[in-house]
C-alpha atoms as one frame of an Amber mdcrd trajectory, in Angstrom:
protein
-131.599 -18.688  32.712-131.151 -15.308  31.074-127.537 -14.372  29.778-125.880
 -11.867  32.071-124.981  -8.546  30.203-121.787  -7.926  29.330-120.366  -4.747
  30.991-119.862  -1.564  28.910-116.527  -1.429  27.341-115.734  -5.205  27.761
-114.934  -6.937  24.575-117.277  -9.606  23.496-115.558 -13.062  23.800-115.969
 -16.045  22.005-115.361 -19.655  22.642-112.378 -19.297  20.175-111.319 -16.529
  22.098-111.270 -18.195  25.343-109.122 -21.051  23.719-106.922 -18.531  22.362
-106.090 -16.757  25.653-105.888 -20.148  27.230-103.179 -21.506  24.966-101.334
 -18.022  25.299-101.300 -18.217  28.965-100.243 -21.874  29.080 -97.783 -22.199
  26.312 -94.484 -19.764  26.620 -93.473 -17.944  23.654 -90.529 -18.799  21.457
 -86.978 -16.903  21.860 -86.400 -15.275  18.462 -83.063 -17.394  18.385 -85.405
 -20.516  17.916 -87.509 -19.289  14.887 -85.032 -20.986  12.348 -84.801 -24.439
  14.292 -88.404 -24.482  14.433 -89.167 -23.229  10.843 -86.749 -25.685   8.937
 -88.446 -28.793  10.337 -91.884 -27.394   9.608 -90.994 -26.819   6.166 -89.667
 -30.520   5.916 -93.056 -31.382   7.049 -94.730 -29.260   4.436 -92.709 -30.722
   1.861 -93.032 -34.181   2.689 -95.938 -34.716   0.600 -97.622 -38.029   1.100
 -94.685 -39.306   3.096 -96.364 -39.632   6.419 -93.156 -40.623   8.227 -91.461
 -37.418   6.695 -94.344 -35.064   7.978 -94.273 -36.571  11.630 -90.650 -36.403
  11.843 -90.740 -32.942  10.731 -93.516 -31.919  13.243 -91.743 -33.451  16.182
 -88.570 -31.924  15.463 -90.435 -28.714  15.381 -92.208 -29.325  18.463 -88.868
 -30.384  20.369 -87.039 -27.456  18.996 -90.315 -24.992  20.192 -89.899 -26.529
  23.554 -85.876 -25.833  23.648 -86.396 -22.600  22.770 -89.348 -21.554  24.957
 -89.182 -18.024  26.735 -91.561 -18.208  29.626 -92.500 -14.970  31.478 -90.796
 -14.665  34.851 -91.494 -12.172  37.637 -88.411 -11.265  39.658 -88.758 -10.526
  43.243 -88.251  -6.832  44.381 -86.544  -7.360  47.656 -83.464  -4.746  47.873
 -80.116  -6.649  47.330 -81.061  -9.914  46.123 -79.388 -11.707  43.343 -81.690
 -14.163  41.401 -80.433 -17.113  38.994 -79.284 -16.028  35.926 -80.695 -19.504
  34.451 -82.945 -22.721  35.076 -81.474 -25.727  36.055 -79.569 -27.467  38.755
 -77.307 -26.051  41.164 -73.614 -28.098  40.593 -71.448 -26.032  42.855 -71.582
 -23.771  45.667 -68.002 -22.573  46.560 -65.267 -20.062  46.093 -63.254 -19.629
  43.117 -61.417 -16.982  41.321 -63.405 -15.276  38.350 -62.330 -16.009  34.873
 -58.529 -14.993  34.163 -59.156 -13.144  31.155 -61.120 -10.591  32.983 -58.090
  -9.309  34.958 -59.976  -9.240  38.345 -57.105 -10.988  40.223 -56.698 -14.469
  41.890 -58.787 -13.680  45.166 -61.593 -16.561  45.533 -64.957 -14.940  45.158
 -68.349 -16.774  46.363 -69.610 -18.736  43.311 -72.819 -20.596  42.359 -73.129
 -22.894  39.281 -75.945 -23.859  37.354 -76.030 -26.900  35.050 -78.666 -26.793
  32.571 -80.011 -30.090  30.983 -81.179 -30.466  27.255 -84.917 -29.958  28.872
 -84.342 -26.594  30.984 -85.179 -23.243  29.695 -82.009 -21.998  28.142 -82.412
 -18.391  28.069 -80.179 -16.430  30.510 -81.486 -13.501  32.745 -79.869 -10.297
  34.335 -79.349 -11.595  38.190 -79.281  -7.943  39.355 -79.932  -4.440  38.163
 -77.019  -2.431  36.942 -74.935  -1.482  34.244 -72.811  -3.817  32.106 -69.012
  -2.916  32.480 -67.576  -5.878  30.533 -68.443  -8.397  27.855 -66.008 -10.922
  26.713 -65.953 -14.136  24.994 -63.160 -16.658  25.572 -62.661 -19.619  23.276
 -62.155 -22.774  24.632 -62.759 -26.444  24.795 -66.497 -28.165  25.025 -66.094
 -30.662  27.843 -69.334 -31.705  29.799 -70.515 -28.730  31.326 -71.370 -30.340
  34.738 -67.456 -31.049  35.260 -65.865 -28.509  37.755 -63.011 -27.696  35.347
 -65.436 -26.441  32.760 -65.205 -23.244  34.402 -62.001 -22.467  33.393 -61.363
 -24.664  30.070 -64.638 -24.444  28.113 -65.601 -21.779  25.837 -67.679 -18.916
  27.501 -68.978 -15.506  27.622 -68.647 -13.441  30.523 -70.527 -10.301  31.725
 -69.723  -8.043  34.660 -72.659  -6.193  35.952 -72.239  -3.234  38.553 -75.127
  -2.341  40.710 -76.279   1.192  41.477 -74.429   0.538  45.090 -71.341  -0.451
  43.525 -71.381  -4.087  43.799 -69.773  -6.195  40.872 -71.515  -9.190  39.910
 -69.905 -11.641  37.204 -72.058 -13.897  35.144 -70.436 -16.566  32.847 -72.223
 -18.501  30.078 -70.193 -21.763  29.661 -70.460 -23.938  26.518 -70.946 -27.914
  27.102 -70.748 -31.166  25.122 -73.630 -30.154  23.030 -73.669 -26.348  23.133
 -71.608 -24.839  20.388 -73.304 -21.544  20.264 -73.467 -18.910  23.100 -75.589
 -16.010  22.520 -75.087 -12.647  24.759 -77.278  -9.686  23.390 -75.956  -7.529
  26.449 -73.212  -4.996  25.215 -71.049  -2.462  27.401 -72.916   0.511  28.782
 -76.308  -1.290  28.661 -78.516  -0.701  31.860 -80.190  -3.951  32.583 -83.037
  -4.656  35.027 -83.176  -7.875  37.113 -84.778 -10.542  35.414 -84.265  -9.240
  31.889 -83.249 -11.687  29.311 -79.823 -11.004  27.769 -78.894 -14.175  26.193
 -78.991 -17.988  25.497 -76.769 -21.197  25.343 -78.023 -23.704  22.808 -78.549
 -27.349  23.892 -76.797 -28.067  27.292 -74.613 -25.791  29.152 -73.607 -23.924
  32.374 -73.931 -20.763  33.752 -71.758 -19.463  36.675 -72.278 -16.650  38.926
 -69.649 -14.893  41.035 -70.395 -12.601  43.673 -68.508  -9.746  45.943 -67.080
 -10.754  49.189 -69.536 -10.599  52.189 -72.352 -11.819  50.098 -74.743 -14.398
  51.919 -75.501 -17.587  49.853 -78.904 -18.874  50.275 -78.821 -22.149  47.970
 -77.379 -25.480  48.171 -76.005 -28.038  45.486 -78.892 -30.326  43.934 -81.432
 -27.420  44.421 -83.419 -26.727  41.215 -83.409 -22.805  40.169 -85.973 -20.866
  38.098 -84.134 -18.225  36.129 -85.244 -14.454  37.075 -86.908 -15.793  40.183
 -84.847 -17.962  42.296 -82.906 -16.004  44.979 -79.262 -17.420  44.901 -78.168
 -14.418  47.478 -78.300 -11.410  49.321 -75.548  -8.801  48.887 -73.564  -7.574
  51.774 -73.942  -4.082  53.077 -70.610  -2.966  51.861 -70.141  -2.875  47.893
 -66.913  -4.408  46.873 -64.658  -1.556  45.283
């Protein structure tokens, strides 16, 4: 059978090119924060010389770190008023609670959804709504297991307050856990973020709490799995909080 001619302007693809495209579409890219953690064990594997076990351990550690720091592409919904999950993981709590005391937002309980991230989950955090960053605040604390309810108030955490164009206020809290000793938040006060944008990362097991304004309709239940930037947690009420 004669080969079908390539349409004008279409680059010629080889078998190697197709394999490269397949790899790019299948393997998620690496978050920049993970580069040192992948490079170090790779270097160990290279200098391991003839010691096979050293090379294998180095390659295994590099692969494990690359998996942990994976940064997959996500497509958020375009429905108005939705709040998407800021993280991959399992919903641990759906309740009401006062926002972190250090924010000075009062003691009124607000709707809250807590997502627990295991070591196997994607650990980048994504913006739950489009809006402007009003507050970014780090609070030192303990390193208790992130799946405990009290972790929200006693563990080390980083809080971001977002204000939507309609005036609704969303509070997102990155919470450290037993193994999580480093919280990364790239957002700064005054930044304008788009729903689904990556803004931070927690290393090695953690939790992310989201607080919503009164009147928000929550759409999830404990035990449900979330996909950061895509799973809809809630729909904001018609009236923005003041």
